[in-house]
C-alpha positions in Angstrom: 93.8 130.0 99.4 95.3 126.5 99.5 97.6 125.9 96.6 97.2 122.5 95.0 99.7 121.3 92.3 98.2 118.6 90.1 100.9 116.6 88.3 99.7 114.7 85.3 97.1 117.4 84.7 96.6 116.5 81.0 95.6 112.9 81.7 92.1 111.5 82.4 92.1 112.2 86.1 93.8 115.6 85.7 91.0 116.6 83.3 88.4 115.5 85.9 90.0 117.8 88.4 89.8 120.7 85.9 86.1 119.9 85.3 85.2 120.5 89.0 87.8 123.1 89.9 85.1 125.9 89.9 83.4 124.0 92.8 86.3 124.7 95.2 86.7 128.4 95.8 89.2 127.9 98.7 91.5 125.8 96.5 93.8 127.2 93.9 94.4 124.3 91.4 97.6 124.4 89.4 98.0 121.9 86.6 101.3 120.6 85.4 101.6 118.3 82.4 104.3 115.9 81.4 106.3 118.5 79.5 106.4 121.4 82.0 106.3 119.1 85.1 108.4 116.1 84.2 108.5 113.7 87.2 111.6 112.0 85.8 113.6 115.3 86.0 114.1 116.2 89.7 115.7 119.5 88.9 112.6 120.5 86.8 110.3 119.5 89.7 112.3 121.6 92.1 111.9 124.6 89.8 108.1 124.0 89.5 107.8 123.7 93.3 109.9 126.8 93.9 107.7 128.7 91.4 104.3 127.7 92.8 105.1 126.7 96.5 102.2 124.3 96.7 100.6 123.3 100.0 99.4 120.0 98.4 100.5 118.0 95.4 98.4 115.4 93.7 100.4 112.9 91.6 98.2 111.6 88.8 101.1 110.9 86.5 101.5 107.2 85.8 102.4 104.6 83.2 99.0 102.9 82.8 99.3 100.7 79.7 99.0 97.4 81.6 99.9 95.0 78.8 102.6 97.2 77.2 104.3 97.5 80.6 105.3 93.8 80.3 107.5 94.8 77.4 108.4 98.3 78.6 109.3 97.5 82.2 112.1 100.0 82.4 109.9 102.9 81.4 107.0 101.7 83.6 109.3 101.6 86.6 110.8 104.9 85.8 107.4 106.7 85.8 105.5 104.7 88.4 108.4 104.2 90.9 111.3 106.5 90.4 109.0 109.4 89.3 106.8 108.9 92.3 109.8 109.0 94.5 111.0 112.2 92.9 107.6 113.9 93.5 107.7 112.7 97.1 111.2 114.0 97.7 110.2 117.4 96.3 107.2 117.5 98.6 109.4 116.8 101.6 111.9 119.5 100.5 109.0 122.1 100.2 106.9 120.8 103.2 104.0 120.0 100.9 101.5 117.2 101.5 101.4 114.5 98.7 98.4 112.7 97.5 99.6 109.8 95.4 97.1 107.9 93.2 97.7 104.1 93.1 95.9 101.0 92.0 94.0 97.8 93.0 96.6 96.0 90.8 99.0 95.9 93.8 96.9 92.9 94.9 97.2 89.4 93.6 93.4 89.1 93.5 92.9 85.5 94.5 90.9 86.1 97.7 87.2 86.9 97.3 86.9 89.3 100.3 86.8 93.1 100.3 90.5 94.1 100.3 91.5 96.5 103.0 94.6 98.7 103.3 96.4 96.3 105.7 96.2 93.2 103.5 99.3 91.8 101.8 100.2 93.2 98.4 101.4 90.7 95.9 101.3 92.1 92.3 101.1 89.7 89.4 102.0 92.2 86.6 104.8 94.7 85.9 102.3 97.5 86.1 101.1 96.4 89.6 104.7 95.8 90.8 105.9 99.2 89.7 102.9 101.0 91.2 103.6 99.2 94.5 107.2 100.3 94.3 105.9 103.8 93.8 103.9 103.5 97.0 107.0 102.3 98.8 109.1 105.2 97.4 106.4 107.7 98.6 106.3 106.2 102.1 110.1 106.3 102.3 110.6 109.8 100.9 108.2 112.0 102.6 106.3 112.2 105.9 103.1 113.9 104.9 101.4 111.7 102.3 98.1 110.1 101.4 98.2 107.1 99.0 94.8 106.6 97.4 94.3 103.3 95.6 91.6 103.2 93.1 90.2 100.8 90.4 88.7 100.7 86.9 88.8 104.4 86.2 86.6 105.8 83.5 85.0 109.2 82.6 84.0 111.3 79.7 87.6 112.3 79.3 90.6 110.5 77.5 90.5 106.8 76.7 88.8 104.3 79.0 86.5 101.3 79.1 83.3 103.2 78.9 84.4 105.2 75.9 85.8 102.1 74.2 82.5 100.3 74.6 80.6 103.2 73.1 83.0 103.5 70.2 82.7 99.7 69.5 78.9 100.0 69.4 79.2 102.2 66.3 80.6 99.2 64.3 79.7 96.1 66.2 76.5 94.3 67.2 78.1 91.8 69.6 81.0 91.7 71.9 82.8 89.2 74.2 83.5 90.6 77.6 85.5 89.1 80.5 83.1 87.9 83.2 85.4 86.3 85.8 87.4 89.4 86.8 85.6 91.2 89.5 86.0 94.6 91.1 84.5 98.1 91.2 84.4 100.8 88.5 85.3 104.3 89.6 84.0 107.4 87.9 87.2 109.6 87.9 85.2 112.7 88.6 84.0 111.1 91.9 87.6 110.3 92.7 88.8 113.8 92.0 86.0 115.2 94.2 87.0 112.8 97.0 90.6 113.8 96.8 89.7 117.5 97.1 87.5 116.7 100.0 90.5 115.1 101.7 92.5 118.4 101.2 89.6 120.6 102.3 89.0 118.5 105.5 92.3 119.6 107.1 92.6 116.0 108.3 96.3 114.9 108.7 95.8 111.2 109.4 98.3 110.2 106.7 98.6 106.8 105.2 97.0 104.5 102.6 93.3 104.6 101.6 91.0 102.9 99.2 88.5 104.6 97.0 86.2 103.3 94.3 82.5 103.6 93.6 80.2 101.3 95.6 79.2 97.9 94.3 81.1 94.8 93.1 80.7 93.7 89.5 82.5 92.0 86.6 83.7 93.7 83.4 80.8 91.9 81.7 78.4 93.6 84.2 80.0 97.0 83.6 79.7 96.6 79.8 76.0 95.6 80.2 75.4 98.7 82.3 77.0 100.9 79.7 74.9 99.7 76.9 71.7 99.5 78.9 72.0 103.0 80.3 73.0 104.5 76.9 70.2 102.6 75.2 72.5 101.0 72.7 71.7 97.5 71.3 74.5 95.1 71.9 74.7 91.3 72.3 77.2 90.5 75.0 78.9 87.2 75.4 80.6 86.4 78.7 84.2 85.2 78.4 86.5 83.5 80.9 90.0 85.0 81.3 91.6 82.1 79.5 89.5 82.7 76.5 90.9 86.3 76.1 94.7 86.0 76.8 96.6 89.2 77.5 100.3 89.9 78.0 99.7 91.0 81.6 97.9 89.0 84.3 95.1 90.8 86.0 93.6 90.2 89.4 90.5 88.0 89.4 89.2 89.8 92.4 90.1 93.4 93.3 87.1 94.8 95.1 88.4 97.1 97.8 87.0 97.9 101.3 86.4 101.7 101.5 85.4 101.8 105.2 88.6 103.6 106.2 88.3 106.6 103.8 84.5 106.9 104.5 85.0 107.0 108.3 88.1 109.2 108.3 86.7 111.9 105.9 83.0 111.4 106.1 82.7 110.5 102.5 79.4 109.3 100.9 80.5 107.2 97.9 78.0 106.9 95.0 76.9 103.6 93.6 78.6 102.6 90.4 75.5 102.6 88.2 74.4 106.0 89.4 77.8 107.5 88.6 77.9 105.7 85.2 74.6 107.2 84.3 76.0 110.7 85.1 79.2 110.1 83.1 77.2 108.9 80.1 75.0 112.0 80.3 78.1 114.2 80.2 79.8 112.3 77.4 78.4 114.4 74.6 
């Protein structure tokens, strides 16, 4: 059995790993939450690693409140950068391979081409900057690592855009949705499956990879798909970013090139609307 410690097991992505754990008989998934596996306490991490002796560690723990990070920069950096570094150091100490989940927000988002792993990273928000610092800490602190950048995560678990739209449909008949921020939604269950496939492959070509569902759309398109597939009546009004100001700036374009991860691990990535239909069917 390959032992896999999942840090941040009580979050959205962690719950997605739990939902598919029975599909992977060769993998023993161990879930650590923010209480018993505190990434800000290196001594605690060492005890957890010593107890479980994982072969792989998946770091799902992150500060993801993008706007709040502008006011809580110290906390965002502690979790996204220092915490990631602590996990990486523990992995190095116990010879475990780290899979660290990162974000499309490490890019500025002003170039409308598919963003590959070699392109310059220029974050425009505290969240993006601290996640980039986390990537750098991982690369500096351990030799065996995969950094997987993803985007627009949603699922039937926790709080996310899909569930927010469905909840709003209970009290609203019309909504304004941003139409000039473009990227790719990612069904978190698909991401979890892809990560476990990386582990199962035995491939040790470490480095940075991009993963999202196929297709490039706006938040407006995503909302339209949610209401159309769930057969809920909603009038959608497209908004420009300047019409809906937020504390944190967001990339106007963050669609990522997945060629590297598909070629390296033989992944077939689902199209965004197919995965959305599946997520909606499971959101009961």
